[in-house]
BAVEXNU-496810 format. One record per residue: residue number from 1; residue in one letter; x, y, z of N, C-alpha, C in turn. Coordinates in steps of 0.001 Angstrom, whole numbers. Layout:
BEGIN
[NUM,"A",[X,Y,Z],[X,Y,Z],[X,Y,Z]]
...
//
This chain:
BEGIN
[1,"M",[-20011,-36056,24159],[-20352,-36122,22753],[-19132,-36501,21941]]
[2,"S",[-19328,-36875,20718],[-18253,-37423,19926],[-17189,-36384,19641]]
[3,"G",[-16023,-36877,19266],[-14949,-35970,18938],[-13659,-36719,18805]]
[4,"D",[-12672,-36389,19665],[-11367,-37004,19585],[-11448,-38507,19745]]
[5,"Q",[-10574,-39211,19025],[-10379,-40624,19286],[-9434,-40709,20472]]
[6,"Q",[-9861,-41339,21545],[-9098,-41320,22776],[-8837,-42729,23269]]
[7,"E",[-7783,-42835,24054],[-7408,-44125,24605],[-7032,-43931,26066]]
[8,"F",[-7743,-44554,26971],[-7389,-44478,28376],[-6157,-45329,28608]]
[9,"F",[-5068,-44696,29072],[-3871,-45473,29320],[-3577,-45567,30800]]
[10,"E",[-4434,-44962,31624],[-4266,-45108,33068],[-5623,-45043,33724]]
[11,"T",[-5908,-45967,34568],[-7158,-45947,35314],[-6939,-45185,36609]]
[12,"R",[-8041,-44892,37274],[-7929,-44200,38553],[-7206,-45066,39574]]
[13,"T",[-6381,-44444,40385],[-5662,-45161,41434],[-6238,-44763,42786]]
[14,"P",[-6034,-45586,43826],[-6534,-45208,45147],[-6009,-43856,45609]]
[15,"A",[-4788,-43491,45185],[-4204,-42222,45611],[-4884,-41035,44931]]
[16,"R",[-5332,-41209,43678],[-5980,-40132,42940],[-7203,-40661,42208]]
[17,"P",[-8254,-41027,42932],[-9459,-41548,42267],[-10209,-40476,41482]]
[18,"D",[-9826,-39208,41676],[-10528,-38105,41023],[-9796,-37599,39786]]
[19,"L",[-8828,-38373,39268],[-8044,-37939,38120],[-7761,-39120,37198]]
[20,"V",[-8029,-38930,35902],[-7681,-39941,34907],[-6928,-39259,33773]]
[21,"F",[-6124,-40041,33072],[-5355,-39542,31942],[-5873,-40200,30669]]
[22,"V",[-6012,-39389,29620],[-6545,-39865,28345],[-5580,-39445,27243]]
[23,"R",[-5189,-40403,26397],[-4341,-40053,25264],[-5223,-39811,24043]]
[24,"S",[-5018,-38692,23379],[-5787,-38321,22194],[-4862,-38232,20983]]
[25,"Q",[-5229,-38943,19936],[-4445,-38889,18709],[-4617,-37558,17985]]
[26,"R",[-5691,-36844,18294],[-5951,-35578,17611],[-5433,-34369,18372]]
[27,"A",[-5298,-34496,19692],[-4894,-33342,20506],[-3469,-32898,20180]]
[28,"R",[-3295,-31591,20141],[-1964,-31032,19897],[-1314,-30528,21178]]
[29,"H",[-2130,-30329,22196],[-1623,-29780,23451],[-2214,-30557,24626]]
[30,"Y",[-1575,-30420,25789],[-2148,-30982,27005],[-3393,-30171,27351]]
[31,"R",[-4367,-30859,27931],[-5624,-30197,28266],[-6161,-30800,29558]]
[32,"L",[-6749,-29944,30388],[-7329,-30399,31652],[-8784,-29974,31691]]
[33,"T",[-9680,-30924,31908],[-11104,-30639,31993],[-11689,-31347,33210]]
[34,"L",[-12859,-30903,33603],[-13549,-31528,34733],[-14836,-32128,34228]]
[35,"R",[-14989,-33449,34389],[-16196,-34119,33940],[-17370,-33804,34843]]
[36,"R",[-18570,-34104,34358],[-19774,-33827,35139],[-19832,-34623,36437]]
[37,"D",[-19107,-35756,36485],[-19105,-36547,37720],[-18019,-36094,38689]]
[38,"G",[-17325,-34982,38383],[-16325,-34439,39276],[-14929,-34986,39082]]
[39,"V",[-14744,-35870,38123],[-13428,-36442,37851],[-12678,-35548,36867]]
[40,"A",[-11430,-35224,37187],[-10599,-34421,36299],[-10002,-35321,35216]]
[41,"V",[-9998,-34837,33982],[-9452,-35590,32853],[-8295,-34798,32256]]
[42,"A",[-7103,-35386,32287],[-5928,-34783,31670],[-5736,-35435,30307]]
[43,"T",[-5893,-34634,29255],[-5730,-35137,27889],[-4272,-34990,27477]]
[44,"V",[-3715,-36084,26979],[-2304,-36122,26597],[-2203,-36255,25084]]
[45,"P",[-1477,-35349,24407],[-1333,-35480,22948],[-549,-36732,22585]]
[46,"A",[-643,-37132,21337],[-38,-38390,20888],[1444,-38488,21234]]
[47,"R",[2150,-37365,21133],[3588,-37374,21404],[3925,-36984,22839]]
[48,"G",[2914,-36835,23665],[3143,-36444,25049],[3459,-37629,25943]]
[49,"S",[3663,-37338,27206],[4002,-38389,28172],[3188,-38207,29442]]
[50,"E",[3065,-39289,30183],[2351,-39225,31449],[3063,-38298,32427]]
[51,"R",[4377,-38338,32419],[5135,-37480,33340],[4841,-36004,33077]]
[52,"E",[4877,-35605,31800],[4594,-34218,31462],[3141,-33861,31765]]
[53,"A",[2252,-34832,31607],[849,-34590,31912],[658,-34302,33400]]
[54,"R",[1364,-35025,34238],[1261,-34798,35683],[1793,-33415,36052]]
[55,"V",[2860,-32993,35394],[3386,-31641,35628],[2359,-30600,35204]]
[56,"F",[1713,-30842,34062],[690,-29927,33552],[-459,-29810,34549]]
[57,"V",[-905,-30936,35095],[-1992,-30915,36078],[-1580,-30101,37299]]
[58,"E",[-366,-30301,37774],[118,-29576,38945],[170,-28077,38673]]
[59,"Q",[579,-27692,37464],[655,-26272,37104],[-714,-25619,37066]]
[60,"H",[-1735,-26420,36852],[-3103,-25893,36755],[-3958,-26300,37957]]
[61,"R",[-3312,-26543,39064],[-4040,-26960,40264],[-5038,-25901,40706]]
[62,"D",[-4666,-24618,40642],[-5577,-23552,41076],[-6840,-23546,40231]]
[63,"W",[-6670,-23687,38909],[-7847,-23728,38043],[-8735,-24904,38405]]
[64,"L",[-8123,-26070,38660],[-8899,-27264,38967],[-9663,-27100,40274]]
[65,"E",[-9053,-26472,41262],[-9728,-26254,42533],[-10922,-25318,42361]]
[66,"R",[-10752,-24282,41538],[-11874,-23368,41285],[-12998,-24088,40537]]
[67,"A",[-12615,-24913,39558],[-13612,-25653,38788],[-14376,-26608,39696]]
[68,"R",[-13679,-27262,40602],[-14350,-28187,41523],[-15264,-27435,42490]]
[69,"A",[-14864,-26234,42884],[-15723,-25437,43766],[-17009,-25055,43048]]
[70,"R",[-16893,-24666,41765],[-18101,-24352,40989],[-18970,-25591,40835]]
[71,"H",[-18322,-26715,40604],[-19046,-27981,40449],[-19828,-28323,41712]]
[72,"A",[-19212,-28086,42869],[-19859,-28413,44138],[-21079,-27533,44403]]
[73,"R",[-21105,-26334,43807],[-22223,-25416,44031],[-23410,-25697,43117]]
[74,"K",[-23231,-26540,42139],[-24318,-26805,41199],[-25454,-27560,41885]]
[75,"P",[-26685,-27321,41461],[-27821,-28038,42068],[-27739,-29529,41771]]
[76,"R",[-28178,-30323,42715],[-28126,-31777,42573],[-29508,-32380,42710]]
[77,"V",[-29703,-33467,42009],[-30950,-34190,42145],[-30955,-34914,43488]]
[78,"A",[-32142,-35042,44090],[-32255,-35763,45353],[-31844,-37221,45168]]
[79,"E",[-31141,-37759,46145],[-30703,-39150,46059],[-31881,-40108,46167]]
[80,"I",[-32822,-39782,47036],[-34002,-40627,47246],[-35236,-39850,46812]]
[81,"W",[-36064,-40480,45973],[-37281,-39838,45480],[-38497,-40398,46216]]
[82,"T",[-39279,-39493,46765],[-40529,-39874,47434],[-41637,-38950,46944]]
[83,"I",[-42857,-39201,47395],[-43953,-38293,47070],[-43578,-36894,47570]]
[84,"G",[-43663,-35917,46687],[-43296,-34549,47051],[-41927,-34123,46568]]
[85,"T",[-41073,-35078,46183],[-39753,-34739,45645],[-39916,-34105,44264]]
[86,"S",[-39149,-33060,43996],[-39157,-32436,42679],[-37993,-32964,41857]]
[87,"V",[-38291,-33403,40643],[-37270,-33937,39741],[-37421,-33256,38383]]
[88,"L",[-36369,-33310,37604],[-36408,-32711,36277],[-37126,-33653,35322]]
[89,"W",[-38197,-33132,34708],[-38977,-33950,33774],[-39469,-33063,32637]]
[90,"R",[-39107,-33427,31417],[-39476,-32664,30226],[-39011,-31214,30329]]
[91,"G",[-37871,-31027,30985],[-37275,-29699,31043],[-37705,-28836,32205]]
[92,"E",[-38604,-29332,33071],[-39101,-28555,34200],[-38939,-29334,35498]]
[93,"M",[-38631,-28615,36584],[-38627,-29255,37889],[-40078,-29525,38270]]
[94,"T",[-40385,-30808,38470],[-41768,-31248,38624],[-41917,-32117,39865]]
[95,"E",[-42936,-31861,40641],[-43152,-32603,41888],[-43799,-33958,41612]]
[96,"I",[-43276,-34982,42272],[-43884,-36313,42198],[-45146,-36305,43058]]
[97,"R",[-46274,-36626,42454],[-47542,-36604,43181],[-48263,-37940,43039]]
[98,"R",[-49119,-38220,43990],[-49966,-39415,43900],[-50958,-39235,42761]]
[99,"A",[-51160,-40303,42005],[-52143,-40241,40918],[-53304,-41193,41161]]
[100,"G",[-53016,-42395,41651],[-54086,-43358,41876],[-53749,-44272,43034]]
[101,"E",[-54734,-44567,43855],[-54550,-45439,45015],[-54908,-46876,44656]]
[102,"A",[-54317,-47805,45376],[-54692,-49211,45216],[-56104,-49430,45756]]
[103,"D",[-56846,-50293,45109],[-58209,-50641,45535],[-58105,-51649,46682]]
[104,"P",[-58615,-51317,47873],[-58515,-52244,49009],[-59231,-53570,48765]]
[105,"L",[-60169,-53609,47823],[-60879,-54854,47530],[-60188,-55664,46440]]
[106,"G",[-59045,-55151,45961],[-58258,-55906,44998],[-58890,-56025,43630]]
[107,"R",[-59601,-54990,43197],[-60273,-55059,41917],[-59436,-54491,40768]]
[108,"G",[-58132,-54404,40971],[-57240,-54070,39872],[-56828,-52622,39744]]
[109,"A",[-57223,-51764,40693],[-56775,-50378,40614],[-55260,-50321,40759]]
[110,"R",[-54646,-49370,40104],[-53182,-49291,40092],[-52667,-48270,41102]]
[111,"V",[-51477,-48549,41604],[-50755,-47573,42414],[-49930,-46760,41430]]
[112,"T",[-50251,-45486,41261],[-49579,-44666,40253],[-49196,-43309,40818]]
[113,"V",[-48168,-42731,40217],[-47758,-41367,40536],[-47740,-40584,39240]]
[114,"C",[-47741,-39263,39362],[-47694,-38454,38147],[-46611,-37392,38253]]
[115,"L",[-46059,-37081,37110],[-45145,-35959,36928],[-45777,-35105,35833]]
[116,"A",[-46346,-33962,36244],[-47133,-33147,35320],[-48253,-34020,34740]]
[117,"A",[-48322,-34167,33414],[-49407,-34935,32801],[-49062,-36406,32610]]
[118,"D",[-47837,-36798,32947],[-47406,-38179,32732],[-47642,-39018,33985]]
[119,"I",[-48195,-40212,33786],[-48521,-41104,34893],[-47672,-42367,34809]]
[120,"F",[-47144,-42791,35967],[-46267,-43956,36028],[-46736,-44898,37138]]
[121,"R",[-46692,-46168,36842],[-47078,-47161,37837],[-45895,-47455,38758]]
[122,"V",[-46170,-47591,40051],[-45154,-47932,41046],[-45689,-49045,41930]]
[123,"A",[-44794,-49695,42658],[-45224,-50793,43525],[-45997,-50280,44730]]
[124,"S",[-45543,-49154,45288],[-46223,-48539,46420],[-45750,-47100,46524]]
[125,"F",[-46381,-46337,47403],[-45973,-44954,47607],[-44849,-44838,48632]]
[126,"E",[-44470,-45945,49229],[-43438,-45936,50261],[-42075,-46251,49649]]
[127,"G",[-41042,-45830,50350],[-39683,-46155,49926],[-39196,-45250,48803]]
[128,"D",[-38056,-45622,48214],[-37406,-44831,47173],[-38055,-45117,45817]]
[129,"L",[-38663,-44111,45223],[-39315,-44266,43924],[-38351,-44079,42755]]
[130,"R",[-37141,-43649,43041],[-36223,-43306,41956],[-35918,-44468,41016]]
[131,"P",[-35550,-45663,41518],[-35244,-46748,40575],[-36396,-47069,39632]]
[132,"T",[-37618,-47092,40178],[-38777,-47412,39343],[-39034,-46325,38314]]
[133,"L",[-38993,-45069,38737],[-39281,-43979,37813],[-38187,-43847,36745]]
[134,"E",[-36950,-44005,37140],[-35886,-43918,36137],[-35984,-45063,35134]]
[135,"A",[-36431,-46213,35574],[-36644,-47330,34640],[-37761,-46970,33647]]
[136,"H",[-38834,-46320,34143],[-39899,-45851,33255],[-39354,-44827,32256]]
[137,"F",[-38535,-43890,32752],[-37962,-42863,31872],[-37128,-43514,30767]]
[138,"A",[-36315,-44489,31155],[-35438,-45149,30176],[-36259,-45889,29120]]
[139,"R",[-37356,-46519,29542],[-38201,-47225,28568],[-38831,-46239,27583]]
[140,"R",[-39274,-45105,28093],[-39845,-44099,27183],[-38772,-43582,26223]]
[141,"A",[-37580,-43389,26760],[-36485,-42877,25924],[-36176,-43826,24772]]
[142,"K",[-36253,-45129,25020],[-35933,-46097,23971],[-36967,-46095,22848]]
[143,"I",[-38121,-45522,23121],[-39143,-45371,22075],[-39022,-43993,21410]]
[144,"E",[-38937,-42966,22238],[-39002,-41600,21726],[-37719,-41135,21033]]
[145,"L",[-36568,-41410,21627],[-35325,-40848,21093],[-34953,-41409,19718]]
[146,"P",[-35008,-42738,19503],[-34716,-43219,18155],[-35685,-42663,17112]]
[147,"A",[-36958,-42581,17470],[-37936,-42054,16516],[-37597,-40631,16113]]
[148,"R",[-37244,-39804,17087],[-36883,-38423,16783],[-35559,-38360,16018]]
[149,"A",[-34622,-39225,16357],[-33334,-39237,15649],[-33524,-39565,14178]]
[150,"W",[-34353,-40556,13886],[-34607,-40910,12487],[-35324,-39778,11754]]
[151,"E",[-36203,-39089,12464],[-36919,-37966,11851],[-35932,-36857,11463]]
[152,"L",[-35015,-36514,12373],[-34050,-35457,12084],[-32992,-35917,11080]]
[153,"A",[-32699,-37201,11077],[-31763,-37729,10078],[-32341,-37565,8676]]
[154,"A",[-33642,-37828,8539],[-34295,-37647,7241],[-34303,-36176,6847]]
[155,"E",[-34517,-35316,7837],[-34545,-33868,7574],[-33193,-33355,7095]]
[156,"T",[-32106,-33853,7693],[-30775,-33330,7391],[-30019,-34162,6353]]
[157,"G",[-30554,-35316,6002],[-29869,-36186,5063],[-28683,-36912,5671]]
[158,"A",[-28660,-37021,6999],[-27555,-37708,7673],[-27640,-39211,7434]]
[159,"D",[-26497,-39844,7211],[-26447,-41264,6871],[-26366,-42113,8140]]
[160,"V",[-27496,-42238,8836],[-27561,-43013,10072],[-27843,-44476,9746]]
[161,"K",[-27130,-45373,10400],[-27347,-46806,10211],[-28101,-47434,11379]]
[162,"H",[-27845,-46903,12579],[-28421,-47535,13771],[-28488,-46490,14880]]
[163,"V",[-29526,-46555,15707],[-29681,-45647,16848],[-29881,-46482,18104]]
[164,"T",[-29086,-46220,19118],[-29212,-46930,20388],[-29435,-45923,21509]]
[165,"V",[-30043,-46385,22590],[-30241,-45568,23787],[-29559,-46286,24932]]
[166,"R",[-28685,-45581,25636],[-27851,-46216,26652],[-27883,-45427,27956]]
[167,"N",[-27316,-46031,28981],[-27179,-45393,30298],[-25782,-44796,30401]]
[168,"Q",[-25520,-43761,29614],[-24203,-43130,29611],[-24064,-42234,30829]]
[169,"R",[-22914,-42290,31477],[-22725,-41549,32717],[-21980,-40234,32548]]
[170,"S",[-21350,-40024,31403],[-20590,-38787,31223],[-20819,-38151,29859]]
[171,"R",[-21725,-38701,29056],[-22005,-38150,27736],[-23498,-38055,27494]]
[172,"W",[-23876,-37056,26715],[-25259,-36962,26274],[-25489,-37802,25036]]
[173,"G",[-24433,-37977,24257],[-24556,-38777,23056],[-23201,-39027,22441]]
[174,"S",[-23158,-39929,21477],[-21926,-40218,20743],[-22316,-40839,19413]]
[175,"C",[-21352,-40921,18509],[-21620,-41579,17243],[-20349,-42224,16737]]
[176,"S",[-20492,-43165,15858],[-19356,-43858,15267],[-19280,-43534,13788]]
[177,"A",[-18102,-43708,13231],[-17922,-43457,11803],[-18784,-44391,10968]]
[178,"G",[-19179,-45525,11548],[-20019,-46474,10829],[-21482,-46100,10769]]
[179,"G",[-21859,-44995,11438],[-23234,-44534,11352],[-24118,-44885,12523]]
[180,"T",[-23540,-45350,13635],[-24328,-45652,14829],[-24361,-44443,15753]]
[181,"V",[-25547,-44005,16113],[-25729,-42900,17048],[-26208,-43481,18377]]
[182,"S",[-25515,-43144,19454],[-25886,-43601,20794],[-26335,-42401,21613]]
[183,"L",[-27456,-42543,22292],[-28042,-41426,23020],[-28267,-41786,24484]]
[184,"N",[-28128,-40793,25334],[-28349,-40959,26768],[-29851,-40906,27049]]
[185,"W",[-30369,-41894,27756],[-31814,-41928,27994],[-32308,-40700,28758]]
[186,"R",[-31410,-40034,29504],[-31818,-38875,30300],[-32252,-37685,29443]]
[187,"L",[-32031,-37773,28145],[-32476,-36699,27265],[-33985,-36514,27305]]
[188,"V",[-34748,-37550,27699],[-36197,-37385,27798],[-36569,-36441,28946]]
[189,"Q",[-35627,-36176,29845],[-35880,-35264,30952],[-35598,-33811,30586]]
[190,"T",[-34987,-33578,29440],[-34602,-32229,29035],[-35685,-31580,28178]]
[191,"P",[-35601,-30263,27967],[-36538,-29617,27028],[-36358,-30187,25623]]
[192,"D",[-37399,-30096,24815],[-37325,-30614,23452],[-36213,-29951,22655]]
[193,"T",[-35998,-28654,22874],[-34958,-27956,22124],[-33571,-28471,22472]]
[194,"V",[-33371,-28830,23729],[-32076,-29369,24153],[-31885,-30777,23604]]
[195,"R",[-32927,-31584,23698],[-32876,-32933,23121],[-32521,-32872,21639]]
[196,"D",[-33208,-31992,20909],[-32951,-31905,19476],[-31539,-31414,19187]]
[197,"Y",[-31029,-30508,20023],[-29650,-30053,19817],[-28666,-31216,19895]]
[198,"I",[-28829,-32076,20897],[-27930,-33221,21029],[-28053,-34130,19807]]
[199,"L",[-29256,-34334,19338],[-29453,-35172,18153],[-28795,-34548,16930]]
[200,"Y",[-29017,-33267,16707],[-28365,-32593,15582],[-26843,-32671,15711]]
[201,"H",[-26351,-32478,16927],[-24912,-32525,17187],[-24316,-33853,16724]]
[202,"E",[-24952,-34937,17134],[-24422,-36246,16756],[-24598,-36517,15263]]
[203,"L",[-25691,-36068,14688],[-25901,-36271,13253],[-24850,-35524,12435]]
[204,"M",[-24465,-34333,12891],[-23432,-33582,12164],[-22054,-34220,12326]]
[205,"H",[-21870,-34990,13385],[-20606,-35721,13529],[-20459,-36789,12445]]
[206,"L",[-21551,-37227,11884],[-21454,-38197,10802],[-20842,-37571,9549]]
[207,"R",[-20779,-36238,9529],[-20136,-35531,8421],[-18768,-34982,8824]]
[208,"E",[-18636,-34635,10090],[-17367,-34110,10608],[-17090,-34791,11946]]
[209,"M",[-16181,-35776,11948],[-15896,-36512,13180],[-14863,-35774,14019]]
[210,"N",[-15216,-34549,14398],[-14312,-33707,15178],[-15129,-32548,15726]]
[211,"H",[-14470,-31631,16403],[-15133,-30419,16865],[-14460,-29198,16243]]
[212,"S",[-14192,-29284,14970],[-13550,-28197,14235],[-14539,-27068,13969]]
[213,"D",[-14016,-25943,13462],[-14893,-24829,13093],[-15896,-25276,12029]]
[214,"R",[-15458,-26148,11144],[-16351,-26625,10094],[-17498,-27440,10690]]
[215,"F",[-17191,-28236,11718],[-18251,-28992,12394],[-19275,-28049,13008]]
[216,"W",[-18808,-27050,13762],[-19741,-26142,14431],[-20539,-25322,13428]]
[217,"A",[-19951,-25045,12259],[-20712,-24357,11207],[-21867,-25229,10733]]
[218,"R",[-21636,-26524,10631],[-22715,-27439,10236],[-23806,-27480,11306]]
[219,"V",[-23402,-27495,12575],[-24386,-27479,13664],[-25211,-26198,13599]]
[220,"E",[-24542,-25080,13366],[-25228,-23785,13282],[-26286,-23784,12186]]
[221,"E",[-26006,-24440,11081],[-26945,-24467,9959],[-28254,-25160,10331]]
[222,"V",[-28153,-26254,11074],[-29357,-27041,11369],[-29956,-26719,12737]]
[223,"C",[-29145,-26130,13623],[-29590,-25890,14998],[-29054,-24540,15485]]
[224,"P",[-29617,-23438,15009],[-29084,-22126,15380],[-29207,-21788,16859]]
[225,"W",[-29998,-22543,17614],[-30138,-22287,19048],[-29166,-23115,19888]]
[226,"W",[-28130,-23705,19279],[-27265,-24644,19991],[-26557,-24014,21180]]
[227,"R",[-26226,-22736,21104],[-25524,-22098,22230],[-26418,-22038,23467]]
[228,"E",[-27679,-21705,23272],[-28621,-21689,24401],[-28790,-23088,24994]]
[229,"A",[-28813,-24095,24121],[-28934,-25478,24596],[-27712,-25882,25408]]
[230,"E",[-26531,-25489,24952],[-25303,-25789,25696],[-25340,-25140,27075]]
[231,"K",[-25811,-23901,27132],[-25902,-23207,28422],[-26866,-23938,29354]]
[232,"W",[-27984,-24411,28809],[-28948,-25141,29641],[-28311,-26401,30217]]
[233,"L",[-27573,-27120,29382],[-26936,-28348,29842],[-25906,-28070,30932]]
[234,"K",[-25159,-26991,30788],[-24162,-26655,31801],[-24817,-26276,33114]]
[235,"R",[-25958,-25568,33034],[-26656,-25160,34250],[-27379,-26314,34922]]
[236,"N",[-27933,-27223,34140],[-28857,-28215,34683],[-28397,-29664,34597]]
[237,"G",[-27254,-29911,33951],[-26784,-31286,33821],[-26645,-32009,35135]]
[238,"S",[-26258,-31267,36178],[-26089,-31901,37486],[-27402,-32424,38048]]
[239,"L",[-28533,-31857,37609],[-29840,-32350,38070],[-30180,-33699,37469]]
[240,"L",[-29417,-34098,36455],[-29619,-35390,35821],[-28508,-36369,36190]]
[241,"G",[-27663,-35958,37117],[-26603,-36846,37570],[-25404,-36879,36632]]
[242,"L",[-25306,-35915,35705],[-24188,-35840,34792],[-23344,-34618,35060]]
//
């Protein structure tokens, strides 16, 4: 989600593909975090150096190892989706089931699967259904998420100029000072309360482009359940590949 203005000054190297360094103009101290994809991010303050950042990472190696161990224990979504696979849909783990068979006489019946009450067309019941279903999810997200964002923008008086839906790999959402809100299509897989929290979060960034106490006070005003939503994301984000 939005916050510090950051600049990547080092890409991953073959020796340390699991560590990147980020320079933040707002950060006052060195900081080490673990992204949802398992990559460690060392944040370097504006006046800091890469050398000092590496020392900081080494000093916190024990913490990083514990964080990675917790990360490894988190539930993961199945790599290959077939009939019977359970995936996260609308906030619930839901089994992929057959919905409609192809007509052997070729009279136009569809090959479809269902997740709860939602039905999706697929090419066949064989093979990996994940690419097709995720494409369906993304298409729905491009309709549903902007509509909901505009609705909440009107409710809160947020000055939104544009809403986009993207395939973000490490963020649920982001926004720009110019009024563009970008949302992760995977939000359609979360509960409505969690989806709305992310939307409120980004809308409040249009008033406070930081994560200060004042920003969180604004979030609290419009979304008093934000702490529960954050807990849900931490528990279940790995089921969405984040």
